[in-house]
C-alpha positions as CSV (number, residue, x, y, z in Angstrom):
1,M,0.0,-0.1,0.0
2,W,1.4,2.3,-1.3
3,S,6.1,2.2,0.0
4,F,2.3,18.0,19.3
5,K,3.4,19.3,22.1
6,F,2.6,21.4,25.0
7,K,6.0,23.0,24.9
8,I,8.0,23.3,21.6
9,K,11.5,22.3,21.2
10,F,13.1,23.8,18.0
11,M,15.7,21.9,16.2
12,K,19.3,23.2,16.0
13,K,19.5,26.0,13.7
14,L,20.2,24.9,10.2
15,I,23.5,26.1,8.7
16,S,23.4,27.7,5.4
17,L,25.3,26.4,2.4
18,S,28.0,29.2,2.4
19,V,28.7,28.6,6.1
20,V,28.9,24.9,5.6
21,L,31.4,25.3,2.9
22,C,33.6,27.7,4.8
23,Y,33.5,25.6,7.9
24,F,33.8,22.0,6.6
25,I,35.6,22.3,3.4
26,S,39.3,22.5,2.9
27,S,39.1,23.4,-0.8
28,V,36.1,24.3,-3.1
29,F,36.2,24.2,-6.9
30,A,32.7,25.2,-7.8
31,Q,32.1,25.0,-11.6
32,P,29.8,27.4,-13.3
33,V,26.7,25.7,-14.4
34,Q,24.5,28.3,-16.1
35,N,21.4,26.2,-17.1
36,G,20.3,24.1,-14.1
37,M,21.5,21.2,-12.0
38,P,23.6,18.4,-13.6
39,R,22.3,14.9,-13.5
40,F,24.6,12.1,-12.4
41,M,24.8,9.3,-15.0
42,R,27.7,7.0,-13.9
43,W,31.2,6.6,-12.6
44,L,33.6,5.7,-15.4
45,D,36.4,4.9,-12.9
46,N,37.7,6.1,-9.7
47,T,38.2,9.7,-10.8
48,Q,35.9,10.3,-13.7
49,L,32.2,10.5,-13.7
50,V,29.6,11.3,-16.4
51,L,27.1,14.1,-16.0
52,N,24.2,15.1,-18.2
53,M,23.9,18.8,-18.2
54,K,23.6,22.1,-20.1
55,R,26.8,24.1,-20.0
56,G,27.9,27.4,-21.5
57,D,26.0,27.8,-24.7
58,D,24.5,24.4,-24.9
59,A,20.9,24.5,-26.3
60,T,20.2,20.9,-25.1
61,S,21.6,18.7,-22.4
62,K,24.7,16.9,-23.3
63,N,26.9,14.2,-21.5
64,Y,30.1,15.4,-20.1
65,I,32.9,13.7,-18.3
66,Y,34.1,15.4,-15.1
67,N,37.5,14.6,-13.6
68,V,37.3,15.0,-9.8
69,V,41.1,15.4,-9.6
70,S,41.7,18.1,-12.4
71,K,38.2,19.6,-12.0
72,Q,37.9,19.7,-15.8
73,Y,35.0,18.9,-18.0
74,S,35.2,17.3,-21.4
75,I,32.5,16.2,-23.9
76,A,31.7,12.6,-23.3
77,P,32.1,10.1,-26.2
78,A,29.1,8.2,-27.2
79,D,30.1,5.1,-25.4
80,A,30.5,6.8,-22.0
81,V,26.9,5.9,-21.3
82,P,26.6,2.8,-23.4
83,T,23.2,1.9,-24.8
84,E,22.7,-1.7,-24.0
85,K,20.6,-3.9,-26.1
86,A,17.1,-4.4,-24.9
87,V,14.0,-6.3,-25.8
88,I,10.7,-4.3,-25.9
89,V,7.1,-5.0,-26.5
90,K,5.5,-3.1,-29.4
91,N,2.0,-3.9,-30.8
92,G,2.0,-7.0,-28.6
93,D,5.2,-8.5,-30.1
94,L,8.8,-8.5,-29.0
95,Y,11.5,-6.4,-30.8
96,L,15.2,-6.4,-30.1
97,K,16.8,-3.0,-30.0
98,E,20.5,-3.0,-30.6
99,N,22.9,-0.4,-32.2
100,G,20.0,1.9,-33.1
101,A,18.1,-0.8,-35.0
102,E,15.0,-2.9,-34.2
103,L,14.4,-6.6,-35.1
104,Q,11.1,-8.2,-34.6
105,L,11.3,-11.5,-32.7
106,T,7.8,-12.7,-32.3
107,F,4.9,-12.7,-34.8
108,D,1.8,-14.2,-33.0
109,K,-1.5,-12.8,-31.8
110,S,-0.8,-13.3,-28.0
111,E,0.7,-10.4,-26.1
112,E,4.2,-11.0,-24.7
113,K,4.8,-9.4,-21.2
114,N,7.9,-8.4,-19.2
115,P,10.7,-9.3,-21.7
116,T,13.8,-9.8,-19.6
117,L,17.3,-10.5,-21.2
118,S,19.5,-13.1,-19.6
119,P,22.7,-11.8,-18.0
120,D,24.9,-13.1,-21.0
121,G,22.6,-11.4,-23.4
122,N,21.8,-14.6,-25.4
123,Y,18.2,-15.2,-24.3
124,V,15.1,-13.3,-23.4
125,G,12.5,-14.6,-21.0
126,Y,8.8,-13.4,-21.1
127,T,5.2,-14.6,-20.4
128,K,2.1,-14.9,-22.4
129,N,-1.2,-16.5,-21.9
130,N,-0.1,-17.2,-18.3
131,N,2.9,-19.4,-19.5
132,L,6.7,-18.7,-19.3
133,F,8.7,-18.7,-22.5
134,T,12.3,-18.2,-23.5
135,L,13.7,-17.2,-26.9
136,S,17.3,-17.6,-28.0
137,L,18.6,-14.4,-29.7
138,L,21.2,-16.7,-31.6
139,T,18.8,-19.1,-33.1
140,K,15.5,-17.1,-32.7
141,K,13.9,-20.4,-31.4
142,E,11.1,-20.0,-28.9
143,V,10.6,-22.5,-26.1
144,A,7.6,-22.9,-23.9
145,I,8.9,-23.4,-20.3
146,T,5.4,-24.2,-19.0
147,N,2.2,-25.2,-20.8
148,D,-0.4,-25.4,-18.0
149,G,-1.1,-21.7,-17.8
150,A,-4.9,-20.9,-17.6
151,T,-7.4,-18.8,-15.9
152,G,-6.3,-18.9,-12.2
153,I,-2.9,-20.6,-13.0
154,L,0.0,-18.1,-13.6
155,N,3.5,-19.1,-14.5
156,G,6.1,-16.3,-14.2
157,Y,3.3,-13.8,-13.8
158,A,2.4,-12.7,-10.3
159,S,-0.9,-12.8,-8.6
160,W,-2.3,-9.4,-7.6
161,V,-1.3,-9.4,-3.9
162,Y,2.2,-10.4,-4.7
163,F,2.5,-7.7,-7.3
164,E,1.1,-5.1,-5.1
165,E,2.5,-5.9,-1.6
166,I,5.5,-8.2,-2.0
167,F,7.3,-7.6,-5.4
168,G,6.1,-4.0,-5.9
169,R,4.4,-2.3,-8.7
170,A,7.6,-1.5,-10.5
171,T,7.9,-5.2,-11.4
172,Q,4.9,-5.1,-13.5
173,Y,3.7,-8.5,-12.3
174,R,7.0,-10.2,-13.4
175,A,7.7,-13.3,-11.3
176,F,10.6,-15.0,-13.2
177,W,14.4,-14.6,-12.7
178,W,17.7,-15.4,-14.5
179,S,20.6,-16.9,-12.6
180,P,23.8,-14.8,-12.7
181,D,25.4,-17.3,-15.1
182,S,22.3,-17.6,-17.4
183,K,22.1,-21.3,-17.0
184,Y,18.7,-21.3,-15.2
185,I,15.6,-19.4,-15.6
186,S,13.5,-19.7,-12.4
187,F,9.8,-18.7,-11.9
188,M,6.9,-18.8,-9.5
189,R,3.6,-20.7,-10.2
190,F,0.5,-19.2,-8.7
191,D,-2.7,-20.9,-8.2
192,E,-5.2,-18.3,-7.3
193,R,-8.5,-20.3,-8.1
194,K,-9.5,-20.3,-4.4
195,V,-8.8,-16.5,-4.0
196,P,-12.1,-14.6,-4.0
197,M,-12.9,-12.7,-7.1
198,F,-13.6,-9.0,-6.7
199,P,-15.8,-7.3,-9.3
200,I,-14.9,-3.8,-10.5
201,Y,-17.6,-2.1,-12.7
202,N,-16.7,-0.1,-15.7
203,S,-19.5,2.1,-17.0
204,E,-18.3,2.8,-20.6
205,G,-20.4,1.9,-23.5
206,Q,-24.0,1.0,-23.7
207,H,-23.9,-2.0,-21.2
208,G,-20.7,-1.5,-19.4
209,F,-18.6,-4.4,-18.2
210,V,-17.2,-6.0,-15.1
211,E,-13.4,-6.4,-14.5
212,E,-12.6,-9.3,-12.2
213,T,-9.5,-9.6,-10.1
214,R,-8.4,-12.4,-7.7
215,Y,-8.1,-10.0,-4.5
216,P,-7.7,-11.7,-1.1
217,K,-9.1,-9.4,1.6
218,A,-8.1,-9.8,5.3
219,G,-8.7,-13.3,6.3
220,D,-9.3,-14.7,2.8
221,S,-7.6,-17.5,1.0
222,N,-4.3,-16.5,-0.6
223,P,-2.9,-17.9,-3.8
224,T,-0.7,-21.0,-3.4
225,V,2.7,-20.7,-4.7
226,K,5.7,-22.9,-5.8
227,I,9.0,-22.0,-7.4
228,G,10.9,-24.0,-9.9
229,W,13.6,-23.6,-12.5
230,T,15.1,-25.1,-15.6
231,S,17.4,-24.5,-18.5
232,P,16.5,-21.7,-20.9
233,N,16.4,-24.4,-23.6
234,G,13.7,-26.1,-21.6
235,G,13.4,-29.5,-20.2
236,A,12.4,-30.9,-16.8
237,I,11.5,-28.4,-14.1
238,T,13.1,-28.7,-10.7
239,W,10.7,-27.6,-8.0
240,A,12.0,-26.2,-4.7
241,D,11.1,-28.4,-1.6
242,F,8.3,-26.5,-0.2
243,N,4.6,-27.7,0.4
244,E,2.5,-25.3,-1.7
245,A,-0.6,-26.1,0.3
246,E,0.8,-24.3,3.3
247,D,-0.4,-20.8,4.2
248,Q,2.9,-19.0,3.5
249,Y,4.6,-16.2,1.5
250,F,7.7,-16.2,-0.6
251,G,9.9,-13.1,-1.2
252,W,11.8,-11.9,-4.3
253,P,14.7,-14.4,-4.8
254,I,18.3,-13.5,-3.9
255,W,21.1,-15.0,-6.1
256,N,24.4,-15.6,-4.6
257,P,26.9,-14.4,-7.3
258,N,29.6,-16.5,-5.8
259,N,28.1,-19.8,-6.7
260,N,24.9,-19.0,-8.7
261,S,22.7,-20.5,-6.0
262,M,19.3,-19.1,-5.1
263,W,18.4,-17.9,-1.7
264,L,14.6,-17.6,-1.1
265,S,12.7,-15.9,1.7
266,W,9.9,-17.8,3.4
267,M,7.5,-16.5,5.8
268,D,4.4,-17.8,7.6
269,R,1.1,-16.1,7.2
270,G,1.4,-14.5,10.5
271,Q,4.4,-12.7,9.1
272,N,6.5,-12.8,12.2
273,N,8.7,-15.9,11.4
274,L,11.1,-15.4,8.6
275,K,13.5,-18.0,7.1
276,I,15.8,-17.8,4.2
277,H,16.8,-21.0,2.4
278,E,19.6,-21.8,0.1
279,L,18.1,-24.0,-2.7
280,D,20.1,-26.8,-4.3
281,M,19.7,-26.2,-8.1
282,N,20.2,-29.9,-8.8
283,T,17.7,-31.3,-6.4
284,G,15.5,-28.5,-5.1
285,S,16.3,-29.3,-1.6
286,K,16.7,-26.5,0.9
287,K,19.0,-25.4,3.7
288,T,18.1,-22.7,6.1
289,V,20.9,-20.0,6.2
290,Y,19.0,-17.2,8.1
291,A,16.1,-17.3,10.6
292,E,14.4,-14.5,12.5
293,Y,11.4,-14.2,14.7
294,Q,9.6,-11.1,16.1
295,K,6.6,-10.8,18.4
296,T,5.0,-8.3,16.1
297,W,5.9,-8.6,12.4
298,I,8.8,-8.8,9.9
299,D,8.8,-7.0,6.6
300,L,9.1,-9.6,3.9
301,G,9.7,-7.1,1.1
302,D,13.4,-6.1,0.7
303,K,12.7,-2.4,0.5
304,N,15.5,-1.0,2.5
305,G,18.3,-1.8,0.2
306,G,19.0,-5.5,0.6
307,R,18.4,-7.8,3.6
308,I,21.3,-10.0,2.5
309,N,24.7,-8.7,1.1
310,F,27.2,-11.2,0.1
311,I,30.9,-10.8,0.8
312,P,33.1,-11.9,-2.2
313,N,34.4,-15.5,-2.3
314,N,31.7,-16.8,0.0
315,K,33.5,-15.4,3.0
316,G,30.1,-14.6,4.7
317,Y,27.2,-12.3,4.3
318,I,25.9,-9.1,6.0
319,A,22.3,-9.2,7.0
320,Q,20.0,-6.3,7.9
321,S,17.5,-6.7,10.8
322,D,15.2,-4.5,12.9
323,A,14.7,-7.1,15.5
324,S,16.4,-5.0,18.1
325,G,13.9,-2.2,17.5
326,W,16.3,-0.4,15.1
327,N,17.5,-1.7,11.6
328,Q,21.1,-2.7,12.0
329,L,23.9,-4.6,10.3
330,Y,25.0,-8.1,11.3
331,M,27.9,-10.4,10.1
332,Y,27.0,-14.1,9.4
333,D,29.0,-16.9,8.1
334,M,27.7,-18.8,5.1
335,E,26.0,-21.5,7.2
336,G,23.8,-18.8,8.8
337,K,25.5,-18.5,12.1
338,L,25.6,-15.0,13.6
339,Q,29.2,-13.8,14.1
340,Y,28.6,-10.4,15.7
341,P,26.6,-7.1,15.2
342,I,28.4,-4.6,12.9
343,T,26.4,-1.5,13.9
344,T,24.5,-0.9,17.1
345,G,22.5,2.1,18.5
346,K,19.2,3.8,18.2
347,F,19.3,4.8,14.5
348,T,18.1,3.3,11.3
349,V,20.4,1.8,8.7
350,L,18.7,2.3,5.3
351,G,21.0,0.2,3.1
352,I,24.5,-0.9,2.2
353,R,25.8,1.1,-0.6
354,Q,29.2,-0.6,-1.2
355,I,31.3,-3.4,0.3
356,D,35.1,-3.0,0.0
357,E,36.3,-6.4,0.7
358,K,40.0,-5.5,0.2
359,N,40.0,-2.8,2.9
360,K,37.3,-4.5,4.9
361,T,35.0,-1.5,4.9
362,I,31.3,-1.2,4.5
363,Y,29.6,2.0,3.2
364,F,26.1,2.4,4.3
365,T,23.4,5.1,4.5
366,A,21.4,5.7,7.8
367,R,19.1,8.2,9.4
368,G,18.9,9.2,13.1
369,I,22.5,9.3,14.0
370,E,22.7,13.0,13.4
371,N,18.9,13.6,12.7
372,S,16.0,11.3,12.0
373,A,14.9,13.7,9.2
374,R,18.2,13.4,7.3
375,I,20.0,10.7,5.4
376,D,23.8,10.5,5.7
377,L,26.5,8.2,4.4
378,Y,28.8,6.3,6.7
379,A,31.8,4.0,6.6
380,I,32.5,1.2,9.1
381,G,35.0,-1.7,9.3
382,F,34.0,-5.3,8.9
383,D,34.7,-5.6,12.6
384,G,32.2,-3.0,13.6
385,K,34.9,-0.5,14.5
386,N,35.8,3.0,13.2
387,Q,32.3,4.1,12.2
388,R,32.5,7.6,10.7
389,R,30.2,9.9,8.8
390,L,31.3,10.8,5.3
391,T,28.7,13.4,4.4
392,V,29.0,16.9,5.6
393,G,27.0,19.7,7.0
394,E,23.4,19.6,8.2
395,F,21.8,18.3,5.0
396,N,19.6,15.5,3.8
397,N,21.6,13.5,1.3
398,A,18.8,12.0,-0.8
399,Q,21.0,10.5,-3.4
400,V,24.5,9.1,-2.9
401,Y,26.8,7.5,-5.6
402,L,30.1,6.1,-4.6
403,A,33.2,5.8,-6.8
404,P,34.4,2.2,-7.2
405,D,37.3,2.8,-4.7
406,G,35.1,4.7,-2.3
407,K,37.5,7.7,-2.2
408,H,35.0,10.0,-3.6
409,F,31.2,10.1,-3.8
410,V,28.5,12.2,-5.5
411,S,25.8,13.5,-3.3
412,V,22.6,15.2,-4.1
413,Y,21.6,17.1,-1.0
414,S,19.5,19.9,0.5
415,N,17.8,21.1,3.6
416,I,14.8,23.3,4.3
417,Q,16.9,26.4,3.8
418,T,19.3,25.2,1.0
419,P,18.1,24.4,-2.5
420,T,19.0,20.9,-3.9
421,T,22.7,20.8,-4.7
422,I,24.9,18.3,-6.4
423,A,28.5,17.8,-5.4
424,V,31.5,15.5,-5.3
425,I,32.8,14.8,-1.8
426,Q,36.3,13.4,-1.0
427,T,35.7,10.8,1.8
428,Q,39.0,11.4,3.7
429,K,39.4,15.2,3.6
430,K,35.7,15.8,3.3
431,S,36.4,18.4,0.6
432,V,33.3,19.4,-1.3
433,D,33.3,20.2,-5.0
434,V,29.9,21.8,-5.8
435,L,28.7,21.0,-9.4
436,G,25.5,22.9,-9.3
437,T,22.1,23.7,-7.7
438,A,18.6,23.4,-8.8
439,T,17.9,27.0,-8.6
440,P,19.6,30.1,-10.2
441,A,22.3,31.8,-8.2
442,N,20.3,35.0,-7.9
443,D,17.3,33.2,-6.2
444,V,16.4,35.2,-3.2
445,S,15.1,32.6,-0.7
446,S,14.2,35.3,1.9
447,Q,11.1,36.2,-0.4
448,L,9.8,32.7,0.1
449,A,7.4,31.7,3.0
450,K,9.0,30.7,6.2
451,T,9.3,27.0,6.5
452,E,10.8,25.1,9.5
453,L,11.0,21.7,11.0
454,I,10.0,21.6,14.6
455,R,9.5,18.9,17.2
456,I,6.4,18.6,19.4
457,K,6.3,16.3,22.5
458,S,3.7,13.5,22.3
459,A,1.0,13.5,24.9
460,D,2.5,10.6,26.8
461,G,5.9,12.4,26.8
462,L,7.8,9.6,25.0
463,F,8.5,11.0,21.7
464,E,9.6,14.4,20.0
465,L,7.3,14.3,17.0
466,P,8.5,16.0,13.9
467,A,6.4,18.6,11.9
468,L,7.2,20.5,8.8
469,V,5.4,23.9,8.8
470,T,5.2,26.7,6.3
471,W,3.9,29.8,8.0
472,P,1.6,32.4,6.4
473,K,3.4,35.4,5.1
474,N,3.1,38.6,7.2
475,M,1.5,36.9,10.1
476,D,-0.5,39.0,12.4
477,P,0.1,38.1,16.1
478,N,-3.6,39.0,16.9
479,K,-5.1,36.8,14.1
480,K,-6.0,33.1,13.9
481,Y,-5.3,31.1,10.8
482,P,-6.7,28.0,9.2
483,L,-4.4,24.9,9.5
484,L,-4.1,22.4,6.7
485,V,-2.5,19.1,7.7
486,S,-1.1,17.0,4.8
487,I,-0.5,13.4,5.9
488,Y,-0.1,9.8,4.7
489,G,0.1,7.9,8.0
490,G,0.7,4.3,8.2
491,P,3.5,2.1,9.6
492,N,7.1,3.3,8.7
493,A,5.8,5.8,6.0
494,G,6.7,9.1,7.3
495,T,6.9,12.3,5.0
496,V,8.7,14.7,7.1
497,M,12.3,15.2,6.0
498,D,14.7,18.1,6.2
499,S,14.6,18.7,2.3
500,W,14.3,21.7,0.1
501,S,10.8,22.1,-1.3
502,S,9.3,25.2,-2.9
503,N,6.4,25.4,-5.4
504,P,4.0,28.0,-6.5
505,M,1.0,26.6,-4.8
506,K,2.8,26.4,-1.4
507,E,3.7,30.1,-1.7
508,N,0.1,30.9,-2.8
509,W,-1.4,29.3,0.1
510,A,1.2,31.2,2.5
511,E,0.1,34.5,0.7
512,E,-3.5,33.6,1.3
513,G,-3.0,33.0,5.1
514,L,-2.9,29.2,5.4
515,I,-0.7,27.4,8.0
516,Q,0.5,24.4,6.0
517,V,2.0,21.4,8.0
518,A,3.1,17.8,7.5
519,F,3.0,15.6,10.6
520,D,4.8,12.4,11.3
521,H,3.6,10.2,14.2
522,R,5.6,7.8,16.5
523,A,5.4,4.9,14.1
524,S,6.4,6.8,11.0
525,G,10.0,5.6,10.9
526,H,11.7,8.4,12.8
527,F,11.8,6.2,15.9
528,G,12.8,2.9,14.5
529,K,10.9,-0.4,14.7
530,E,10.5,0.5,18.4
531,G,8.0,3.3,17.3
532,V,6.5,1.4,14.5
533,N,5.7,-1.6,16.9
534,Y,3.0,0.6,18.5
535,M,0.8,0.0,15.5
536,Y,0.6,-3.8,16.1
537,R,-3.0,-4.9,16.0
538,N,-4.1,-1.3,16.3
539,L,-3.9,0.6,13.0
540,G,-5.2,4.2,13.2
541,Y,-5.2,4.7,17.0
542,W,-1.6,6.0,17.7
543,E,-1.4,7.9,14.5
544,M,-4.6,9.9,15.4
545,Q,-3.5,10.3,19.0
546,D,-0.2,11.9,17.8
547,Y,-1.9,14.0,15.1
548,M,-4.4,15.3,17.6
549,T,-1.7,16.3,20.0
550,M,0.2,18.1,17.2
551,A,-2.8,19.9,16.0
552,K,-3.6,21.1,19.6
553,W,-0.1,22.5,19.8
554,F,-0.7,24.7,16.8
555,I,-4.0,25.8,18.3
556,A,-2.3,26.7,21.6
557,N,1.0,28.0,20.3
558,G,0.9,28.5,16.5
559,Q,-2.1,30.8,16.0
560,A,-4.3,28.0,14.4
561,D,-8.0,28.7,14.3
562,P,-9.7,25.8,16.2
563,T,-12.7,26.1,13.9
564,K,-10.6,25.4,10.8
565,I,-8.3,22.4,11.5
566,A,-8.3,20.6,8.2
567,I,-6.5,17.3,7.2
568,T,-6.0,15.9,3.8
569,G,-4.5,12.6,2.4
570,F,-4.8,9.9,-0.2
571,S,-5.0,6.0,0.2
572,Y,-3.7,5.5,3.8
573,G,-3.8,9.3,4.1
574,G,-7.5,9.2,2.9
575,Y,-8.2,6.6,5.8
576,M,-6.6,8.9,8.3
577,S,-8.6,11.9,7.1
578,C,-11.9,10.0,7.4
579,Y,-10.8,8.8,10.8
580,A,-10.0,12.4,11.8
581,L,-13.7,13.5,11.4
582,T,-15.0,10.5,13.4
583,Y,-12.6,9.3,16.0
584,G,-10.6,12.6,15.9
585,S,-13.5,15.0,15.4
586,S,-12.9,16.7,18.8
587,V,-9.9,18.3,17.2
588,F,-10.3,18.2,13.3
589,T,-13.1,20.1,11.6
590,H,-12.5,19.5,7.9
591,A,-11.1,16.7,5.8
592,M,-10.3,16.0,2.2
593,A,-10.0,12.1,1.7
594,G,-9.2,10.4,-1.5
595,G,-9.0,6.7,-2.3
596,S,-9.7,5.8,1.3
597,V,-9.6,2.6,3.2
598,T,-12.5,3.0,5.6
599,T,-12.4,-0.4,7.4
600,W,-9.5,-2.9,7.3
601,E,-11.6,-5.9,6.5
602,L,-11.9,-4.5,3.0
603,Y,-8.2,-4.2,2.3
604,D,-5.8,-7.0,1.1
605,S,-4.6,-9.9,3.2
606,H,-0.8,-9.5,3.1
607,Y,-0.6,-5.7,4.1
608,T,-3.4,-5.8,6.6
609,E,-2.6,-8.9,8.5
610,R,1.1,-8.0,8.6
611,F,0.0,-5.3,11.3
612,M,-3.5,-6.5,12.3
613,D,-3.5,-10.2,12.1
614,T,-6.8,-11.7,10.7
615,P,-10.2,-10.4,11.7
616,A,-10.8,-13.6,13.5
617,E,-7.6,-13.2,15.5
618,N,-8.1,-9.5,16.3
619,P,-11.7,-8.5,16.3
620,E,-11.2,-5.6,18.8
621,G,-8.4,-4.1,16.6
622,Y,-10.5,-4.2,13.5
623,K,-13.4,-2.7,15.2
624,S,-11.3,0.2,16.8
625,G,-9.8,0.9,13.3
626,N,-13.1,1.0,11.4
627,V,-14.1,4.5,10.6
628,M,-17.7,3.4,10.8
629,T,-17.3,2.3,14.4
630,H,-17.0,6.0,15.4
631,I,-19.6,7.3,12.9
632,K,-21.8,8.8,15.7
633,N,-18.9,11.2,16.5
634,F,-18.8,12.4,12.9
635,K,-18.9,16.2,12.6
636,G,-17.4,18.7,10.3
637,V,-17.0,19.0,6.5
638,L,-15.8,16.0,4.5
639,Q,-14.8,15.8,0.8
640,L,-14.7,12.2,-0.1
641,V,-13.2,11.2,-3.5
642,H,-12.7,7.9,-5.2
643,G,-11.9,6.3,-8.6
644,T,-14.5,4.0,-9.8
645,M,-12.1,1.3,-11.0
646,D,-9.7,1.5,-8.1
647,D,-8.2,-2.0,-8.0
648,N,-6.1,-1.3,-4.9
649,V,-8.5,0.4,-2.4
650,H,-11.8,-0.6,-3.8
651,M,-14.6,2.1,-4.2
652,Q,-16.5,-0.3,-1.9
653,N,-14.7,1.4,1.1
654,S,-16.2,4.9,0.2
655,I,-19.6,3.4,-0.6
656,Q,-19.9,1.7,2.8
657,L,-18.8,5.0,4.6
658,L,-21.4,6.9,2.5
659,S,-24.0,4.5,3.5
660,A,-23.2,4.8,7.3
661,L,-23.2,8.6,7.0
662,Q,-26.6,8.6,5.2
663,D,-28.0,6.4,7.9
664,Q,-26.9,9.0,10.5
665,G,-28.3,11.9,8.4
666,K,-24.9,13.4,7.8
667,Q,-24.0,15.3,4.6
668,V,-20.7,15.1,2.7
669,E,-19.2,16.4,-0.5
670,F,-18.7,13.3,-2.8
671,M,-16.9,13.1,-6.2
672,L,-16.4,10.1,-8.4
673,Y,-13.7,9.8,-11.1
674,P,-15.0,7.4,-13.7
675,G,-12.4,4.9,-14.8
676,G,-9.9,6.2,-12.2
677,R,-7.7,3.6,-10.6
678,H,-5.7,4.3,-7.4
679,G,-4.9,7.8,-8.7
680,W,-5.5,9.6,-12.1
681,G,-4.1,12.1,-14.3
682,G,-4.9,14.2,-17.4
683,A,-8.0,16.3,-17.3
684,K,-9.5,14.4,-14.3
685,G,-6.2,15.0,-12.5
686,K,-6.7,18.8,-13.0
687,H,-10.4,18.5,-12.0
688,F,-9.3,16.8,-8.8
689,T,-6.7,19.6,-8.0
690,D,-9.3,22.2,-8.7
691,L,-11.8,20.4,-6.5
692,K,-9.4,20.5,-3.4
693,N,-8.5,24.1,-4.1
694,Q,-12.1,25.0,-4.2
695,F,-12.7,23.3,-0.9
696,I,-9.8,25.2,0.7
697,Y,-11.0,28.5,-0.6
698,K,-14.7,27.9,0.3
699,H,-14.2,26.3,3.8
700,L,-10.9,27.4,5.2
701,L,-10.3,30.8,3.6
702,E,-14.0,31.6,3.1
703,K,-13.6,33.4,-0.2
704,A,-14.2,32.7,-3.9
705,M,-11.4,30.9,-5.6
706,P,-9.7,33.3,-8.1
707,A,-10.3,32.3,-11.8
708,S,-6.5,31.9,-12.4
709,K,-6.3,29.1,-9.8
């Protein structure tokens, strides 16, 4: 899905870019970039990198090579950013793109999906008609790896809940993988025939039609899954030694490049027992090489940069785990025996960026050592000693790209006061070589509305909760202002970061007299898994407790008008916005909710049960988190919006809420977006933006929306 205080404590004053450069940097070689910020492409070697940029009299962006030692630019040759051959789908068939030419590979009526080249470039794997195929680029021969694909039987193509919650939308339903040596193509086979079918109505045409999706809601049957592999030339399939009838989940496979073996994550349906097995590619037998248990839950999806990172030559692996309450690094041998923790402390490791086996050094990014709202790059020895910060200043380093030898890295950084900047940083001397910024040099930041990151103490006194606030321009100390809270909510899904952000709409609302804030609650990620665990079996409650506390602080200390406390969000944010006018209606007065979950029984099994367990196991938690449970407390003004063909958060959620509100005699503003999925663009996207703007002008600013808006 998707992925405060009675007394204020301001964060340490942010240091401006010029001060940081004077204080931290031994030498600066800023290169003039007249036409915007360069875009990092790749490192060519330890001292040369490729940037895409406009420079001097360039009319269009070009690729330049920048030497970090000489500080000189040169035009990059065509092969500096090689165009690799690729296989694409066009008009339902496959085409090979290579050296500027296209060659058609398939000529049938069935649509091929997810073409993926083998690592050696000799084969392409793809699916069609729910079966997995390979095609040799040398012989142009097509091989059917499977032939039992049918309605409800998917080979190499993921069932919906795996696509949405485990593999991620970027995979486009792909569920097959090449081994590093290209000798095997592996795949998952899904049997979703026992998964309930959810109908989605499309109103187009004279009669409309129904789109059906196998969608397991909380407590429903999941698809059964098994994983197998074979030669790209076909032949017998070896199946991994799992019982497909068990209620279980499998993660995205991990390949050990040292010996081409597959490591596969397994988890029980309760999602608190994780095992990683090494699979024997000859027999399909498995050996457990990692095991973890938590009382709450474990994230199966590897979204934090790699749970397992192999050390070259099978000398061990480094695992990430948040079992301690904070995501940290641990050294294991290849048999799965824990050797020792590498990192420790109350901070969150985000991911390993590079492993230098020769110098026994690990480069990793983390948040919370300096500041939970900023990302920094660190180095540490294999033995857990000599941990050191490599980034400089008080910035959020959103993107980091290390040179092969780790002696330099490119950072794209900013903070609330400093526009996004790209620079090369030397890791030992911490010298900073600024390559460009996202704004012109004559930009006057003082003309922008004042934005700051503050911390507000939670009602129970346990947390300093972060809030990002943009104040109205020319505030009158004797006046109260409407407060607009933009949130997402949810476990480990915070949005408050110390990053540069400026746009015309934000400035417009500041001119109009709106206090704009983003809130992050205790389970948003700022306080590690320790904080996130508060949400176990209790979605909605702690977020709203913290949001109410933070809103009350702005009423008491920030000139917020208690009659105009508005909240807005989409998806999980829509859920929180609906919850705010029912459970949280003693504080919140207005809400704009889009694509909203309204009761967790209606959302999918894997996401919901991770935190809530099943409805049968946790009836009180589901009752508490149900917006309709608190419908008698509803008051205020609600704008409710949904796409009619939302296949993620079904429109059923909004319909059930509308029915409950109507039964209570409550009025709401409701808008449908025909054909809209979980979000929409184009003319309907503009209409949605106008709808929200009209709501703000009418109810919060109490004036007509200007025609130009």
